PDB file of N, CA, C and O in Angstrom:
ATOM      1  N   MET A   1       0.840  -1.170   0.000  1.00  0.00           N
ATOM      2  CA  MET A   1       0.000   0.000   0.000  1.00  0.00           C
ATOM      3  C   MET A   1       0.894   1.247   0.000  1.00  0.00           C
ATOM      4  O   MET A   1       1.885   1.306   0.728  1.00  0.00           O
ATOM      5  N   HIS A   2       0.544   2.216  -0.803  1.00  0.00           N
ATOM      6  CA  HIS A   2       1.307   3.447  -0.895  1.00  0.00           C
ATOM      7  C   HIS A   2       0.468   4.600  -0.397  1.00  0.00           C
ATOM      8  O   HIS A   2      -0.754   4.605  -0.542  1.00  0.00           O
ATOM      9  N   GLY A   3       1.130   5.572   0.186  1.00  0.00           N
ATOM     10  CA  GLY A   3       0.448   6.753   0.687  1.00  0.00           C
ATOM     11  C   GLY A   3       1.223   7.994   0.306  1.00  0.00           C
ATOM     12  O   GLY A   3       2.157   7.929  -0.495  1.00  0.00           O
ATOM     13  N   PRO A   4       0.844   9.120   0.872  1.00  0.00           N
ATOM     14  CA  PRO A   4       1.484  10.377   0.498  1.00  0.00           C
ATOM     15  C   PRO A   4       2.860  10.596   1.122  1.00  0.00           C
ATOM     16  O   PRO A   4       3.538  11.564   0.778  1.00  0.00           O
ATOM     17  N   TYR A   5       3.287   9.719   2.031  1.00  0.00           N
ATOM     18  CA  TYR A   5       4.554   9.900   2.716  1.00  0.00           C
ATOM     19  C   TYR A   5       5.630   8.984   2.145  1.00  0.00           C
ATOM     20  O   TYR A   5       5.352   7.866   1.711  1.00  0.00           O
ATOM     21  N   ARG A   6       6.847   9.476   2.155  1.00  0.00           N
ATOM     22  CA  ARG A   6       7.978   8.642   1.737  1.00  0.00           C
ATOM     23  C   ARG A   6       8.237   7.555   2.777  1.00  0.00           C
ATOM     24  O   ARG A   6       8.605   6.429   2.442  1.00  0.00           O
ATOM     25  N   LEU A   7       8.036   7.917   4.050  1.00  0.00           N
ATOM     26  CA  LEU A   7       8.186   6.984   5.164  1.00  0.00           C
ATOM     27  C   LEU A   7       7.070   7.265   6.154  1.00  0.00           C
ATOM     28  O   LEU A   7       6.759   8.424   6.427  1.00  0.00           O
ATOM     29  N   TRP A   8       6.464   6.212   6.693  1.00  0.00           N
ATOM     30  CA  TRP A   8       5.433   6.354   7.728  1.00  0.00           C
ATOM     31  C   TRP A   8       5.562   5.189   8.686  1.00  0.00           C
ATOM     32  O   TRP A   8       5.302   4.044   8.316  1.00  0.00           O
ATOM     33  N   GLU A   9       5.960   5.472   9.909  1.00  0.00           N
ATOM     34  CA  GLU A   9       6.025   4.473  10.971  1.00  0.00           C
ATOM     35  C   GLU A   9       5.194   5.007  12.135  1.00  0.00           C
ATOM     36  O   GLU A   9       5.479   6.074  12.678  1.00  0.00           O
ATOM     37  N   HIS A  10       4.184   4.265  12.502  1.00  0.00           N
ATOM     38  CA  HIS A  10       3.276   4.691  13.565  1.00  0.00           C
ATOM     39  C   HIS A  10       3.139   3.548  14.546  1.00  0.00           C
ATOM     40  O   HIS A  10       2.649   2.473  14.199  1.00  0.00           O
ATOM     41  N   THR A  11       3.572   3.784  15.768  1.00  0.00           N
ATOM     42  CA  THR A  11       3.466   2.767  16.804  1.00  0.00           C
ATOM     43  C   THR A  11       2.715   3.337  17.999  1.00  0.00           C
ATOM     44  O   THR A  11       2.645   4.551  18.191  1.00  0.00           O
ATOM     45  N   HIS A  12       2.161   2.438  18.791  1.00  0.00           N
ATOM     46  CA  HIS A  12       1.452   2.816  20.012  1.00  0.00           C
ATOM     47  C   HIS A  12       2.219   2.263  21.201  1.00  0.00           C
ATOM     48  O   HIS A  12       2.742   1.149  21.165  1.00  0.00           O
ATOM     49  N   ARG A  13       2.273   3.055  22.237  1.00  0.00           N
ATOM     50  CA  ARG A  13       2.873   2.609  23.495  1.00  0.00           C
ATOM     51  C   ARG A  13       1.831   2.806  24.589  1.00  0.00           C
ATOM     52  O   ARG A  13       1.166   3.840  24.657  1.00  0.00           O
ATOM     53  N   PHE A  14       1.706   1.812  25.428  1.00  0.00           N
ATOM     54  CA  PHE A  14       0.781   1.870  26.550  1.00  0.00           C
ATOM     55  C   PHE A  14       1.591   1.691  27.826  1.00  0.00           C
ATOM     56  O   PHE A  14       2.384   0.756  27.939  1.00  0.00           O
ATOM     57  N   TYR A  15       1.391   2.582  28.778  1.00  0.00           N
ATOM     58  CA  TYR A  15       2.063   2.406  30.056  1.00  0.00           C
ATOM     59  C   TYR A  15       1.219   2.976  31.183  1.00  0.00           C
ATOM     60  O   TYR A  15       0.358   3.833  30.983  1.00  0.00           O
ATOM     61  N   GLU A  16       1.500   2.463  32.378  1.00  0.00           N
ATOM     62  CA  GLU A  16       0.742   2.874  33.551  1.00  0.00           C
ATOM     63  C   GLU A  16       1.354   4.115  34.172  1.00  0.00           C
ATOM     64  O   GLU A  16       2.571   4.295  34.199  1.00  0.00           O
ATOM     65  N   ASP A  17       0.471   4.960  34.667  1.00  0.00           N
ATOM     66  CA  ASP A  17       0.881   6.143  35.419  1.00  0.00           C
ATOM     67  C   ASP A  17      -0.076   6.244  36.600  1.00  0.00           C
ATOM     68  O   ASP A  17      -1.117   6.895  36.519  1.00  0.00           O
ATOM     69  N   GLY A  18       0.290   5.596  37.686  1.00  0.00           N
ATOM     70  CA  GLY A  18      -0.614   5.519  38.830  1.00  0.00           C
ATOM     71  C   GLY A  18      -1.812   4.662  38.480  1.00  0.00           C
ATOM     72  O   GLY A  18      -1.664   3.500  38.101  1.00  0.00           O
ATOM     73  N   ASP A  19      -3.003   5.235  38.606  1.00  0.00           N
ATOM     74  CA  ASP A  19      -4.237   4.510  38.291  1.00  0.00           C
ATOM     75  C   ASP A  19      -4.663   4.702  36.840  1.00  0.00           C
ATOM     76  O   ASP A  19      -5.718   4.210  36.441  1.00  0.00           O
ATOM     77  N   GLU A  20      -3.876   5.398  36.057  1.00  0.00           N
ATOM     78  CA  GLU A  20      -4.222   5.697  34.671  1.00  0.00           C
ATOM     79  C   GLU A  20      -3.357   4.898  33.700  1.00  0.00           C
ATOM     80  O   GLU A  20      -2.247   4.480  34.031  1.00  0.00           O
ATOM     81  N   THR A  21      -3.883   4.700  32.510  1.00  0.00           N
ATOM     82  CA  THR A  21      -3.109   4.116  31.419  1.00  0.00           C
ATOM     83  C   THR A  21      -2.868   5.209  30.397  1.00  0.00           C
ATOM     84  O   THR A  21      -3.806   5.852  29.925  1.00  0.00           O
ATOM     85  N   ILE A  22      -1.622   5.412  30.065  1.00  0.00           N
ATOM     86  CA  ILE A  22      -1.239   6.423  29.079  1.00  0.00           C
ATOM     87  C   ILE A  22      -1.086   5.734  27.730  1.00  0.00           C
ATOM     88  O   ILE A  22      -0.403   4.717  27.612  1.00  0.00           O
ATOM     89  N   ILE A  23      -1.729   6.298  26.718  1.00  0.00           N
ATOM     90  CA  ILE A  23      -1.589   5.809  25.343  1.00  0.00           C
ATOM     91  C   ILE A  23      -0.758   6.849  24.602  1.00  0.00           C
ATOM     92  O   ILE A  23      -1.142   8.015  24.506  1.00  0.00           O
ATOM     93  N   GLU A  24       0.363   6.419  24.091  1.00  0.00           N
ATOM     94  CA  GLU A  24       1.271   7.338  23.409  1.00  0.00           C
ATOM     95  C   GLU A  24       1.438   6.899  21.953  1.00  0.00           C
ATOM     96  O   GLU A  24       1.741   5.740  21.671  1.00  0.00           O
ATOM     97  N   ASP A  25       1.238   7.833  21.049  1.00  0.00           N
ATOM     98  CA  ASP A  25       1.494   7.583  19.633  1.00  0.00           C
ATOM     99  C   ASP A  25       2.887   8.081  19.306  1.00  0.00           C
ATOM    100  O   ASP A  25       3.274   9.189  19.678  1.00  0.00           O
ATOM    101  N   VAL A  26       3.626   7.251  18.612  1.00  0.00           N
ATOM    102  CA  VAL A  26       4.945   7.644  18.135  1.00  0.00           C
ATOM    103  C   VAL A  26       4.894   7.551  16.613  1.00  0.00           C
ATOM    104  O   VAL A  26       4.683   6.477  16.048  1.00  0.00           O
ATOM    105  N   VAL A  27       5.090   8.691  15.964  1.00  0.00           N
ATOM    106  CA  VAL A  27       5.008   8.749  14.504  1.00  0.00           C
ATOM    107  C   VAL A  27       6.335   9.248  13.960  1.00  0.00           C
ATOM    108  O   VAL A  27       6.856  10.281  14.382  1.00  0.00           O
ATOM    109  N   ARG A  28       6.858   8.502  13.032  1.00  0.00           N
ATOM    110  CA  ARG A  28       8.062   8.899  12.310  1.00  0.00           C
ATOM    111  C   ARG A  28       7.696   8.936  10.838  1.00  0.00           C
ATOM    112  O   ARG A  28       7.228   7.942  10.282  1.00  0.00           O
ATOM    113  N   TYR A  29       7.909  10.084  10.208  1.00  0.00           N
ATOM    114  CA  TYR A  29       7.523  10.200   8.810  1.00  0.00           C
ATOM    115  C   TYR A  29       8.520  11.058   8.049  1.00  0.00           C
ATOM    116  O   TYR A  29       9.249  11.865   8.627  1.00  0.00           O
ATOM    117  N   GLU A  30       8.531  10.865   6.760  1.00  0.00           N
ATOM    118  CA  GLU A  30       9.313  11.692   5.848  1.00  0.00           C
ATOM    119  C   GLU A  30       8.415  12.059   4.681  1.00  0.00           C
ATOM    120  O   GLU A  30       7.642  11.235   4.192  1.00  0.00           O
ATOM    121  N   LEU A  31       8.526  13.294   4.245  1.00  0.00           N
ATOM    122  CA  LEU A  31       7.756  13.748   3.100  1.00  0.00           C
ATOM    123  C   LEU A  31       8.485  13.377   1.815  1.00  0.00           C
ATOM    124  O   LEU A  31       9.713  13.282   1.807  1.00  0.00           O
ATOM    125  N   PRO A  32       7.749  13.169   0.736  1.00  0.00           N
ATOM    126  CA  PRO A  32       8.396  12.859  -0.543  1.00  0.00           C
ATOM    127  C   PRO A  32       9.047  14.117  -1.130  1.00  0.00           C
ATOM    128  O   PRO A  32       8.779  15.233  -0.685  1.00  0.00           O
ATOM    129  N   PHE A  33       9.877  13.924  -2.101  1.00  0.00           N
ATOM    130  CA  PHE A  33      10.507  14.998  -2.871  1.00  0.00           C
ATOM    131  C   PHE A  33      11.398  15.907  -2.028  1.00  0.00           C
ATOM    132  O   PHE A  33      11.458  17.114  -2.258  1.00  0.00           O
ATOM    133  N   TRP A  34      12.084  15.320  -1.056  1.00  0.00           N
ATOM    134  CA  TRP A  34      13.017  16.086  -0.249  1.00  0.00           C
ATOM    135  C   TRP A  34      14.117  16.611  -1.153  1.00  0.00           C
ATOM    136  O   TRP A  34      14.523  15.867  -2.046  1.00  0.00           O
ATOM    137  N   PRO A  35      14.621  17.782  -1.012  1.00  0.00           N
ATOM    138  CA  PRO A  35      14.418  18.788   0.028  1.00  0.00           C
ATOM    139  C   PRO A  35      13.294  19.770  -0.278  1.00  0.00           C
ATOM    140  O   PRO A  35      12.991  20.634   0.545  1.00  0.00           O
ATOM    141  N   PHE A  36      12.673  19.651  -1.447  1.00  0.00           N
ATOM    142  CA  PHE A  36      11.632  20.603  -1.845  1.00  0.00           C
ATOM    143  C   PHE A  36      10.406  20.549  -0.940  1.00  0.00           C
ATOM    144  O   PHE A  36       9.726  21.557  -0.747  1.00  0.00           O
ATOM    145  N   SER A  37      10.131  19.385  -0.393  1.00  0.00           N
ATOM    146  CA  SER A  37       8.932  19.216   0.439  1.00  0.00           C
ATOM    147  C   SER A  37       9.076  19.854   1.818  1.00  0.00           C
ATOM    148  O   SER A  37       8.081  20.004   2.527  1.00  0.00           O
ATOM    149  N   GLU A  38      10.275  20.229   2.208  1.00  0.00           N
ATOM    150  CA  GLU A  38      10.480  20.799   3.539  1.00  0.00           C
ATOM    151  C   GLU A  38       9.661  22.067   3.761  1.00  0.00           C
ATOM    152  O   GLU A  38       9.317  22.389   4.898  1.00  0.00           O
ATOM    153  N   VAL A  39       9.347  22.779   2.700  1.00  0.00           N
ATOM    154  CA  VAL A  39       8.533  23.988   2.836  1.00  0.00           C
ATOM    155  C   VAL A  39       7.127  23.655   3.345  1.00  0.00           C
ATOM    156  O   VAL A  39       6.474  24.511   3.942  1.00  0.00           O
ATOM    157  N   PHE A  40       6.654  22.426   3.118  1.00  0.00           N
ATOM    158  CA  PHE A  40       5.317  21.997   3.540  1.00  0.00           C
ATOM    159  C   PHE A  40       5.308  21.350   4.921  1.00  0.00           C
ATOM    160  O   PHE A  40       4.241  21.056   5.460  1.00  0.00           O
ATOM    161  N   HIS A  41       6.475  21.129   5.491  1.00  0.00           N
ATOM    162  CA  HIS A  41       6.573  20.416   6.766  1.00  0.00           C
ATOM    163  C   HIS A  41       5.734  21.046   7.883  1.00  0.00           C
ATOM    164  O   HIS A  41       5.043  20.306   8.583  1.00  0.00           O
ATOM    165  N   PRO A  42       5.754  22.368   8.091  1.00  0.00           N
ATOM    166  CA  PRO A  42       4.912  22.944   9.166  1.00  0.00           C
ATOM    167  C   PRO A  42       3.420  22.689   8.955  1.00  0.00           C
ATOM    168  O   PRO A  42       2.695  22.438   9.917  1.00  0.00           O
ATOM    169  N   LEU A  43       2.966  22.749   7.737  1.00  0.00           N
ATOM    170  CA  LEU A  43       1.551  22.505   7.440  1.00  0.00           C
ATOM    171  C   LEU A  43       1.174  21.046   7.712  1.00  0.00           C
ATOM    172  O   LEU A  43       0.130  20.767   8.300  1.00  0.00           O
ATOM    173  N   VAL A  44       2.022  20.135   7.287  1.00  0.00           N
ATOM    174  CA  VAL A  44       1.775  18.706   7.511  1.00  0.00           C
ATOM    175  C   VAL A  44       1.769  18.411   9.007  1.00  0.00           C
ATOM    176  O   VAL A  44       0.923  17.661   9.495  1.00  0.00           O
ATOM    177  N   ARG A  45       2.699  18.994   9.719  1.00  0.00           N
ATOM    178  CA  ARG A  45       2.785  18.771  11.163  1.00  0.00           C
ATOM    179  C   ARG A  45       1.526  19.266  11.877  1.00  0.00           C
ATOM    180  O   ARG A  45       1.020  18.598  12.778  1.00  0.00           O
ATOM    181  N   LEU A  46       1.029  20.418  11.481  1.00  0.00           N
ATOM    182  CA  LEU A  46      -0.202  20.955  12.053  1.00  0.00           C
ATOM    183  C   LEU A  46      -1.388  20.037  11.759  1.00  0.00           C
ATOM    184  O   LEU A  46      -2.214  19.790  12.638  1.00  0.00           O
ATOM    185  N   GLN A  47      -1.474  19.541  10.550  1.00  0.00           N
ATOM    186  CA  GLN A  47      -2.570  18.645  10.187  1.00  0.00           C
ATOM    187  C   GLN A  47      -2.499  17.346  10.983  1.00  0.00           C
ATOM    188  O   GLN A  47      -3.525  16.851  11.451  1.00  0.00           O
ATOM    189  N   LEU A  48      -1.306  16.795  11.140  1.00  0.00           N
ATOM    190  CA  LEU A  48      -1.165  15.572  11.931  1.00  0.00           C
ATOM    191  C   LEU A  48      -1.544  15.816  13.385  1.00  0.00           C
ATOM    192  O   LEU A  48      -2.157  14.958  14.019  1.00  0.00           O
ATOM    193  N   LYS A  49      -1.187  16.967  13.910  1.00  0.00           N
ATOM    194  CA  LYS A  49      -1.559  17.299  15.292  1.00  0.00           C
ATOM    195  C   LYS A  49      -3.074  17.319  15.436  1.00  0.00           C
ATOM    196  O   LYS A  49      -3.608  16.794  16.413  1.00  0.00           O
ATOM    197  N   ARG A  50      -3.765  17.912  14.488  1.00  0.00           N
ATOM    198  CA  ARG A  50      -5.235  17.951  14.531  1.00  0.00           C
ATOM    199  C   ARG A  50      -5.839  16.559  14.444  1.00  0.00           C
ATOM    200  O   ARG A  50      -6.786  16.238  15.162  1.00  0.00           O
ATOM    201  N   ILE A  51      -5.290  15.739  13.567  1.00  0.00           N
ATOM    202  CA  ILE A  51      -5.788  14.367  13.413  1.00  0.00           C
ATOM    203  C   ILE A  51      -5.661  13.599  14.720  1.00  0.00           C
ATOM    204  O   ILE A  51      -6.604  12.927  15.139  1.00  0.00           O
ATOM    205  N   PHE A  52      -4.506  13.692  15.367  1.00  0.00           N
ATOM    206  CA  PHE A  52      -4.292  12.938  16.594  1.00  0.00           C
ATOM    207  C   PHE A  52      -5.058  13.534  17.776  1.00  0.00           C
ATOM    208  O   PHE A  52      -5.416  12.799  18.696  1.00  0.00           O
ATOM    209  N   GLN A  53      -5.317  14.829  17.780  1.00  0.00           N
ATOM    210  CA  GLN A  53      -6.167  15.416  18.818  1.00  0.00           C
ATOM    211  C   GLN A  53      -7.597  14.898  18.681  1.00  0.00           C
ATOM    212  O   GLN A  53      -8.254  14.596  19.676  1.00  0.00           O
ATOM    213  N   PHE A  54      -8.068  14.800  17.446  1.00  0.00           N
ATOM    214  CA  PHE A  54      -9.407  14.246  17.218  1.00  0.00           C
ATOM    215  C   PHE A  54      -9.472  12.799  17.683  1.00  0.00           C
ATOM    216  O   PHE A  54     -10.428  12.392  18.344  1.00  0.00           O
ATOM    217  N   ARG A  55      -8.458  12.032  17.337  1.00  0.00           N
ATOM    218  CA  ARG A  55      -8.440  10.624  17.736  1.00  0.00           C
ATOM    219  C   ARG A  55      -8.388  10.487  19.252  1.00  0.00           C
ATOM    220  O   ARG A  55      -9.039   9.609  19.818  1.00  0.00           O
ATOM    221  N   GLN A  56      -7.622  11.347  19.912  1.00  0.00           N
ATOM    222  CA  GLN A  56      -7.558  11.320  21.372  1.00  0.00           C
ATOM    223  C   GLN A  56      -8.939  11.558  21.969  1.00  0.00           C
ATOM    224  O   GLN A  56      -9.341  10.878  22.914  1.00  0.00           O
ATOM    225  N   SER A  57      -9.652  12.514  21.421  1.00  0.00           N
ATOM    226  CA  SER A  57     -11.003  12.803  21.893  1.00  0.00           C
ATOM    227  C   SER A  57     -11.931  11.613  21.660  1.00  0.00           C
ATOM    228  O   SER A  57     -12.735  11.274  22.529  1.00  0.00           O
ATOM    229  N   ALA A  58     -11.825  10.985  20.504  1.00  0.00           N
ATOM    230  CA  ALA A  58     -12.670   9.832  20.186  1.00  0.00           C
ATOM    231  C   ALA A  58     -12.362   8.653  21.105  1.00  0.00           C
ATOM    232  O   ALA A  58     -13.279   7.968  21.557  1.00  0.00           O
ATOM    233  N   VAL A  59     -11.092   8.413  21.383  1.00  0.00           N
ATOM    234  CA  VAL A  59     -10.707   7.312  22.276  1.00  0.00           C
ATOM    235  C   VAL A  59     -11.238   7.575  23.678  1.00  0.00           C
ATOM    236  O   VAL A  59     -11.787   6.675  24.314  1.00  0.00           O
ATOM    237  N   ARG A  60     -11.076   8.795  24.161  1.00  0.00           N
ATOM    238  CA  ARG A  60     -11.596   9.127  25.484  1.00  0.00           C
ATOM    239  C   ARG A  60     -13.104   8.920  25.555  1.00  0.00           C
ATOM    240  O   ARG A  60     -13.623   8.378  26.531  1.00  0.00           O
ATOM    241  N   SER A  61     -13.796   9.356  24.514  1.00  0.00           N
ATOM    242  CA  SER A  61     -15.246   9.213  24.487  1.00  0.00           C
ATOM    243  C   SER A  61     -15.656   7.742  24.511  1.00  0.00           C
ATOM    244  O   SER A  61     -16.587   7.367  25.223  1.00  0.00           O
ATOM    245  N   CYS A  62     -14.965   6.916  23.740  1.00  0.00           N
ATOM    246  CA  CYS A  62     -15.287   5.484  23.696  1.00  0.00           C
ATOM    247  C   CYS A  62     -14.975   4.785  25.009  1.00  0.00           C
ATOM    248  O   CYS A  62     -15.747   3.942  25.466  1.00  0.00           O
ATOM    249  N   LEU A  63     -13.853   5.129  25.614  1.00  0.00           N
ATOM    250  CA  LEU A  63     -13.424   4.427  26.818  1.00  0.00           C
ATOM    251  C   LEU A  63     -14.025   4.990  28.093  1.00  0.00           C
ATOM    252  O   LEU A  63     -14.305   4.240  29.028  1.00  0.00           O
ATOM    253  N   LEU A  64     -14.225   6.288  28.145  1.00  0.00           N
ATOM    254  CA  LEU A  64     -14.681   6.905  29.383  1.00  0.00           C
ATOM    255  C   LEU A  64     -16.142   7.318  29.360  1.00  0.00           C
ATOM    256  O   LEU A  64     -16.765   7.452  30.413  1.00  0.00           O
ATOM    257  N   GLY A  65     -16.691   7.520  28.182  1.00  0.00           N
ATOM    258  CA  GLY A  65     -18.036   8.051  28.065  1.00  0.00           C
ATOM    259  C   GLY A  65     -17.989   9.569  28.076  1.00  0.00           C
ATOM    260  O   GLY A  65     -16.979  10.157  28.463  1.00  0.00           O
ATOM    261  N   ALA A  66     -19.048  10.193  27.665  1.00  0.00           N
ATOM    262  CA  ALA A  66     -19.080  11.653  27.502  1.00  0.00           C
ATOM    263  C   ALA A  66     -18.889  12.387  28.818  1.00  0.00           C
ATOM    264  O   ALA A  66     -18.177  13.390  28.850  1.00  0.00           O
ATOM    265  N   ASP A  67     -19.506  11.922  29.917  1.00  0.00           N
ATOM    266  CA  ASP A  67     -19.391  12.623  31.201  1.00  0.00           C
ATOM    267  C   ASP A  67     -17.958  12.647  31.704  1.00  0.00           C
ATOM    268  O   ASP A  67     -17.463  13.694  32.122  1.00  0.00           O
ATOM    269  N   GLU A  68     -17.289  11.505  31.666  1.00  0.00           N
ATOM    270  CA  GLU A  68     -15.911  11.429  32.137  1.00  0.00           C
ATOM    271  C   GLU A  68     -14.973  12.199  31.225  1.00  0.00           C
ATOM    272  O   GLU A  68     -13.987  12.768  31.693  1.00  0.00           O
ATOM    273  N   GLN A  69     -15.264  12.227  29.926  1.00  0.00           N
ATOM    274  CA  GLN A  69     -14.430  12.976  28.982  1.00  0.00           C
ATOM    275  C   GLN A  69     -14.456  14.457  29.332  1.00  0.00           C
ATOM    276  O   GLN A  69     -13.417  15.116  29.294  1.00  0.00           O
ATOM    277  N   ASP A  70     -15.620  14.988  29.669  1.00  0.00           N
ATOM    278  CA  ASP A  70     -15.731  16.384  30.048  1.00  0.00           C
ATOM    279  C   ASP A  70     -14.900  16.694  31.281  1.00  0.00           C
ATOM    280  O   ASP A  70     -14.285  17.757  31.362  1.00  0.00           O
ATOM    281  N   LYS A  71     -14.873  15.774  32.246  1.00  0.00           N
ATOM    282  CA  LYS A  71     -14.072  15.971  33.465  1.00  0.00           C
ATOM    283  C   LYS A  71     -12.580  15.985  33.137  1.00  0.00           C
ATOM    284  O   LYS A  71     -11.842  16.821  33.659  1.00  0.00           O
ATOM    285  N   THR A  72     -12.124  15.060  32.270  1.00  0.00           N
ATOM    286  CA  THR A  72     -10.699  15.028  31.940  1.00  0.00           C
ATOM    287  C   THR A  72     -10.304  16.236  31.106  1.00  0.00           C
ATOM    288  O   THR A  72      -9.174  16.713  31.213  1.00  0.00           O
ATOM    289  N   ARG A  73     -11.201  16.733  30.289  1.00  0.00           N
ATOM    290  CA  ARG A  73     -10.912  17.925  29.487  1.00  0.00           C
ATOM    291  C   ARG A  73     -10.730  19.127  30.400  1.00  0.00           C
ATOM    292  O   ARG A  73      -9.871  19.971  30.148  1.00  0.00           O
ATOM    293  N   ALA A  74     -11.535  19.213  31.466  1.00  0.00           N
ATOM    294  CA  ALA A  74     -11.439  20.345  32.398  1.00  0.00           C
ATOM    295  C   ALA A  74     -10.110  20.315  33.148  1.00  0.00           C
ATOM    296  O   ALA A  74      -9.579  21.366  33.506  1.00  0.00           O
ATOM    297  N   VAL A  75      -9.570  19.120  33.389  1.00  0.00           N
ATOM    298  CA  VAL A  75      -8.302  18.987  34.112  1.00  0.00           C
ATOM    299  C   VAL A  75      -7.117  19.231  33.172  1.00  0.00           C
ATOM    300  O   VAL A  75      -6.105  19.790  33.595  1.00  0.00           O
ATOM    301  N   SER A  76      -7.228  18.823  31.911  1.00  0.00           N
ATOM    302  CA  SER A  76      -6.108  18.926  30.976  1.00  0.00           C
ATOM    303  C   SER A  76      -5.699  20.343  30.706  1.00  0.00           C
ATOM    304  O   SER A  76      -4.768  20.581  29.937  1.00  0.00           O
TER     305      SER A  76
END
């Protein structure tokens, strides 16, 4: 399968922090057409940040429910 990235490695790490489980995404990517693509790097990074923020919200909603998600959002 091919995508828009020259390299895409996405792994998940799960670890305990007291009574909580932390889910950490580790993404390593390279844009195609280097060095010309470097001008687009800030835009791509912003888009990826938005994507993962949405996913974080969706995971919280699925695992905690809407009421608990609101409480964690107020603390964050």
